[in-house]
C-alpha positions as CSV (number, residue, x, y, z in Angstrom):
1,M,-17.3,10.2,3.0
2,F,-14.5,9.6,0.5
3,L,-14.0,12.7,-1.5
4,G,-13.6,11.2,-5.0
5,K,-11.0,12.9,-7.2
6,P,-7.8,13.9,-5.4
7,T,-7.6,17.6,-4.4
8,N,-4.7,19.7,-3.1
9,I,-5.3,18.5,0.4
10,Y,-3.4,15.4,-0.7
11,G,-0.2,17.2,-1.7
12,A,1.6,16.4,-4.9
13,Y,0.0,13.0,-5.4
14,R,1.3,12.5,-8.9
15,R,4.9,12.3,-7.5
16,L,4.1,9.6,-5.0
17,R,5.8,6.2,-5.4
18,V,4.5,3.9,-2.7
19,I,2.3,6.0,-0.4
20,R,-1.0,6.2,-2.2
21,I,-4.2,8.1,-1.7
22,F,-6.7,5.7,-0.3
23,D,-9.1,4.8,-3.0
24,P,-12.1,2.6,-2.2
25,W,-12.7,2.0,-5.9
26,R,-14.8,5.1,-6.0
27,S,-17.4,3.5,-3.8
28,S,-20.2,5.9,-2.9
29,L,-20.7,3.7,0.2
30,C,-17.3,4.4,1.7
31,T,-17.4,6.5,4.8
32,C,-13.6,6.7,5.4
33,R,-12.0,10.1,5.9
34,P,-9.4,11.2,3.4
35,K,-6.2,9.2,4.2
36,Y,-3.2,7.5,2.6
37,S,-2.5,3.8,2.3
38,L,0.9,2.2,2.4
39,Q,1.6,-1.4,1.6
40,P,5.1,-2.5,2.5
41,Y,4.4,-5.8,0.8
42,T,2.8,-7.0,-2.4
43,G,0.5,-10.0,-2.2
44,C,-0.5,-11.5,1.2
45,S,0.5,-14.7,2.9
46,H,-2.7,-15.0,4.9
47,F,-4.5,-16.3,1.8
48,C,-8.0,-15.5,3.2
49,L,-10.7,-17.1,1.0
50,Y,-12.9,-14.0,1.1
51,C,-10.1,-11.6,0.2
52,Y,-11.3,-8.8,-2.1
53,A,-7.8,-7.5,-3.0
54,T,-7.0,-10.6,-5.1
55,A,-9.4,-9.4,-7.7
56,Y,-6.9,-6.7,-8.7
57,I,-3.5,-7.8,-7.3
58,G,-3.9,-11.6,-7.7
59,Q,-3.3,-14.2,-5.1
60,G,0.3,-14.9,-4.0
61,P,2.5,-14.8,-0.9
62,S,3.7,-11.5,0.6
63,R,6.8,-10.1,-1.2
64,P,8.7,-7.0,0.0
65,K,8.4,-4.0,-2.3
66,R,11.6,-3.0,-4.0
67,D,13.4,0.1,-2.7
68,L,10.5,0.6,-0.2
69,L,12.4,2.6,2.4
70,R,14.0,4.9,-0.1
71,N,10.6,5.5,-1.8
72,V,8.9,6.1,1.5
73,R,11.4,8.8,2.4
74,H,10.9,10.3,-1.0
75,D,7.1,10.3,-0.7
76,I,7.1,12.0,2.7
77,G,8.4,15.1,1.0
78,F,5.1,15.3,-1.0
79,I,2.3,14.1,1.2
80,N,-0.1,16.2,3.3
81,K,1.3,15.4,6.8
82,E,-2.1,16.2,8.4
83,L,-3.5,13.0,7.0
84,V,-3.2,9.5,8.5
85,I,-1.3,6.7,6.7
86,E,-3.0,3.4,6.9
87,M,-0.9,0.3,6.8
88,S,-2.3,-1.7,5.1
89,S,-5.6,-1.7,3.3
90,S,-5.0,-4.7,1.0
91,S,-1.8,-6.5,1.9
92,D,-1.2,-7.2,5.6
93,P,1.8,-5.3,7.0
94,Y,2.7,-8.2,9.3
95,P,3.0,-11.4,7.2
96,P,5.3,-14.1,8.6
97,L,8.4,-12.8,6.7
98,E,8.1,-9.5,8.5
99,S,9.5,-11.3,11.6
100,W,13.0,-11.2,9.9
101,T,12.7,-8.5,7.2
102,L,11.6,-5.9,9.7
103,L,10.3,-3.9,6.8
104,T,7.1,-2.6,8.5
105,R,9.1,-1.7,11.6
106,K,11.6,0.2,9.6
107,V,8.8,2.1,7.9
108,L,7.3,2.9,11.3
109,E,10.6,4.3,12.4
110,I,10.7,6.7,9.4
111,L,7.1,7.8,10.1
112,K,7.8,8.2,13.8
113,E,10.7,10.5,13.0
114,K,8.4,12.7,10.9
115,N,5.6,12.6,13.5
116,I,3.1,11.1,11.0
117,R,-0.1,9.6,12.3
118,V,-0.4,5.8,11.5
119,L,-3.3,3.4,11.5
120,I,-2.3,-0.3,11.5
121,T,-4.8,-2.8,10.1
122,T,-3.7,-6.4,10.5
123,K,-4.7,-10.0,11.3
124,S,-1.3,-10.8,12.9
125,D,-0.2,-10.8,16.5
126,L,3.3,-9.9,15.2
127,V,2.2,-6.3,15.6
128,T,2.9,-6.6,19.3
129,R,6.6,-6.7,18.5
130,D,6.3,-3.0,17.6
131,A,4.3,-2.0,20.6
132,D,7.3,0.1,21.8
133,L,7.3,2.2,18.6
134,L,3.5,2.4,18.3
135,A,3.1,3.6,21.9
136,E,5.5,6.5,21.2
137,M,3.8,7.5,18.0
138,N,0.4,9.0,17.1
139,S,-1.0,5.6,16.2
140,A,-3.8,3.1,16.6
141,V,-4.2,-0.6,15.7
142,M,-7.2,-2.3,14.2
143,I,-7.0,-6.1,14.4
144,T,-9.3,-8.3,12.2
145,I,-11.0,-11.1,14.0
146,T,-13.7,-12.9,12.0
147,T,-14.5,-15.7,14.4
148,L,-13.4,-17.2,17.7
149,D,-13.8,-20.7,16.1
150,E,-10.2,-21.7,15.4
151,N,-11.2,-24.5,13.0
152,L,-13.3,-22.2,10.9
153,A,-10.7,-19.5,11.0
154,N,-8.1,-22.0,9.8
155,I,-10.2,-22.6,6.7
156,L,-11.1,-19.0,6.0
157,E,-7.7,-17.5,6.9
158,P,-5.2,-20.4,6.5
159,G,-2.1,-18.3,6.7
160,A,-3.1,-16.0,9.5
161,P,-2.4,-16.5,13.3
162,P,-5.3,-18.1,15.2
163,P,-8.0,-15.9,16.7
164,S,-6.7,-16.6,20.3
165,R,-3.4,-15.0,19.5
166,R,-5.1,-12.0,18.0
167,V,-7.2,-11.5,21.2
168,D,-4.0,-11.8,23.2
169,A,-2.5,-9.1,21.0
170,I,-5.3,-6.7,21.9
171,S,-4.5,-7.1,25.6
172,Y,-0.8,-6.7,25.1
173,L,-1.1,-3.6,23.0
174,R,-3.6,-2.0,25.5
175,E,-1.2,-2.7,28.3
176,K,1.5,-0.9,26.4
177,G,-0.8,2.1,25.8
178,V,-1.7,1.6,22.2
179,P,-5.3,2.2,21.3
180,V,-6.9,-0.9,19.7
181,G,-10.1,-1.6,17.8
182,V,-11.3,-4.7,16.0
183,R,-12.7,-5.4,12.5
184,I,-15.3,-8.1,12.7
185,D,-15.3,-8.5,9.0
186,P,-16.7,-10.2,7.1
187,I,-19.9,-11.7,8.5
188,I,-20.7,-14.6,6.2
189,P,-24.2,-16.2,6.1
190,R,-24.3,-19.6,7.8
191,L,-20.6,-19.6,8.7
192,N,-19.9,-17.0,11.4
193,D,-23.4,-15.3,11.7
194,N,-24.7,-17.1,14.8
195,P,-25.9,-14.3,17.1
196,R,-24.6,-16.0,20.3
197,D,-21.2,-16.6,18.8
198,I,-21.1,-13.0,17.7
199,E,-22.1,-11.7,21.1
200,R,-19.3,-13.9,22.7
201,L,-16.8,-12.5,20.2
202,V,-17.7,-8.9,20.9
203,K,-17.5,-9.5,24.7
204,T,-14.2,-11.2,24.4
205,I,-12.5,-8.4,22.4
206,A,-14.1,-5.8,24.7
207,D,-12.7,-7.7,27.8
208,A,-9.3,-7.7,26.1
209,G,-9.3,-3.9,25.7
210,A,-10.7,-3.1,22.3
211,I,-12.6,0.2,22.3
212,H,-14.0,0.3,18.7
213,I,-15.6,-2.2,16.3
214,V,-16.2,-1.9,12.6
215,T,-18.1,-4.6,10.9
216,S,-19.4,-5.6,7.5
217,T,-20.9,-8.5,5.6
218,Y,-19.1,-10.6,3.0
219,K,-19.3,-9.2,-0.5
220,A,-18.9,-11.7,-3.4
221,R,-16.6,-11.2,-6.3
222,P,-16.0,-13.9,-8.9
223,D,-12.6,-15.0,-7.6
224,N,-13.4,-15.0,-3.9
225,F,-16.8,-16.5,-4.4
226,K,-15.2,-19.4,-6.3
227,R,-12.8,-20.0,-3.4
228,M,-15.6,-19.9,-0.8
229,I,-17.8,-22.3,-2.7
230,N,-14.9,-24.7,-3.2
231,A,-14.3,-24.7,0.6
232,F,-18.0,-24.9,1.5
233,P,-19.7,-26.7,-1.3
234,S,-22.8,-27.5,0.8
235,L,-23.6,-23.7,0.8
236,K,-23.2,-23.2,-2.9
237,N,-26.9,-23.2,-3.8
238,Y,-27.8,-21.0,-0.8
239,W,-25.1,-18.5,-1.5
240,E,-25.9,-18.3,-5.2
241,R,-29.5,-17.6,-4.4
242,I,-28.9,-14.8,-1.8
243,Y,-26.0,-13.2,-3.6
244,L,-26.5,-13.7,-7.3
245,R,-30.3,-13.8,-7.6
246,E,-31.7,-12.0,-4.6
247,G,-28.8,-9.6,-3.9
248,I,-27.7,-6.5,-5.6
249,K,-24.5,-5.7,-7.5
250,I,-22.7,-2.5,-6.4
251,H,-19.3,-1.3,-7.7
252,G,-18.5,-4.8,-9.0
253,Y,-19.5,-6.6,-5.7
254,H,-22.5,-8.8,-5.2
255,Y,-24.1,-7.6,-2.0
256,L,-26.7,-9.4,0.1
257,P,-30.2,-7.8,0.2
258,L,-30.2,-4.8,2.5
259,E,-32.6,-6.3,5.1
260,L,-30.5,-9.4,5.4
261,R,-27.4,-7.3,5.9
262,R,-29.1,-5.4,8.6
263,R,-30.1,-8.6,10.4
264,L,-26.6,-10.1,10.1
265,L,-24.8,-7.0,11.5
266,K,-27.3,-6.2,14.2
267,P,-25.9,-8.6,16.8
268,V,-22.4,-7.0,16.4
269,I,-23.8,-3.5,16.8
270,D,-26.2,-4.3,19.6
271,T,-23.5,-5.9,21.7
272,A,-21.0,-3.2,21.0
273,R,-23.6,-0.6,22.1
274,K,-24.3,-2.5,25.3
275,L,-20.7,-2.6,26.2
276,G,-20.0,1.0,25.5
277,L,-17.8,0.6,22.4
278,T,-17.9,2.9,19.5
279,Y,-19.1,1.1,16.4
280,A,-19.6,1.5,12.7
281,T,-20.3,-0.5,9.5
282,C,-18.0,-0.6,6.4
283,R,-19.5,0.1,3.0
284,E,-22.9,-1.1,3.8
285,G,-24.9,2.1,3.3
286,L,-26.0,1.8,7.0
287,V,-25.0,5.2,8.4
288,S,-27.9,5.9,10.9
289,K,-26.9,6.0,14.6
290,E,-28.4,2.5,14.9
291,F,-25.5,1.1,12.9
292,F,-22.9,3.9,13.0
293,N,-22.0,5.6,16.2
294,A,-18.3,6.6,16.0
295,P,-16.2,9.6,14.8
296,S,-14.7,7.3,12.1
297,C,-15.4,3.9,10.7
298,D,-11.9,2.7,10.2
299,G,-10.6,3.6,13.7
300,I,-8.7,6.8,12.9
301,H,-10.5,8.5,15.8
302,L,-8.6,6.1,18.2
303,I,-5.3,7.9,17.4
304,K,-4.3,10.1,20.3
305,E,-2.2,13.0,19.2
306,S,0.6,13.9,21.5
307,R,0.5,17.4,23.0
308,D,3.7,18.3,21.3
309,H,2.5,17.1,17.8
310,R,3.9,19.3,15.1
311,V,3.9,18.8,11.4
312,P,7.6,19.0,10.3
């Protein structure tokens, strides 16, 4: 579980400039281990309708952070190097402009030099460009794939690469020796919740080489809920009923009723179990072995530490 207030295991956190202590908004439902987050960019060019981060960073295209590399080098002198750095928990580290700015790659080179463990979370197949670096590091990659339906994905995630390219990225990374998991997140009622489609998705990513799945249901916030309803007006009344009237508000999010969440996530979990993948749920309060059978939810356990790993 997230530990709440920072302690000395995080190092001199008040001196950090761009590497941050991962803070799930003090959610008691978060099961993540202590870790850091690092966002090379501000904003996100994927423009996902369901994005939660826009509630506090706004909605806008990805923009490189000023003096990022200098600040990363500064922060490394103050962090606890036993903890993993996740790139990124709110702004994708591989937006389209990364193809020419190389900002994320340059950060990885710095972290590799210091032998720091890295978890990449992305919707982009551009991560394959850095497979050479990632294979030499203590690293793992989690790729988000919400659906295999490319038309639906184009509506939900208009700026992100299509699902087929993300599946190909799994295969490529595994061939290069990089451990890969998948976030099937979020499951949205009456959009991507068909059990047969979910089973096909899990089988597809398992065949591609994914070895871990974390999943969760869509949580409504005022800004993302408005975007979702504008895109799918026929679902407005249904969603308002199950989220606003029948659901429960937790830490500023409108959650579905617990039993409905269980039903929506069960096809993901059951198929993952049958295929021998580790699996977990994210901020659902479902932590029994039925829904959570992995050393970590976010995929940190996929990181294979080299035998010569030493903390500088």
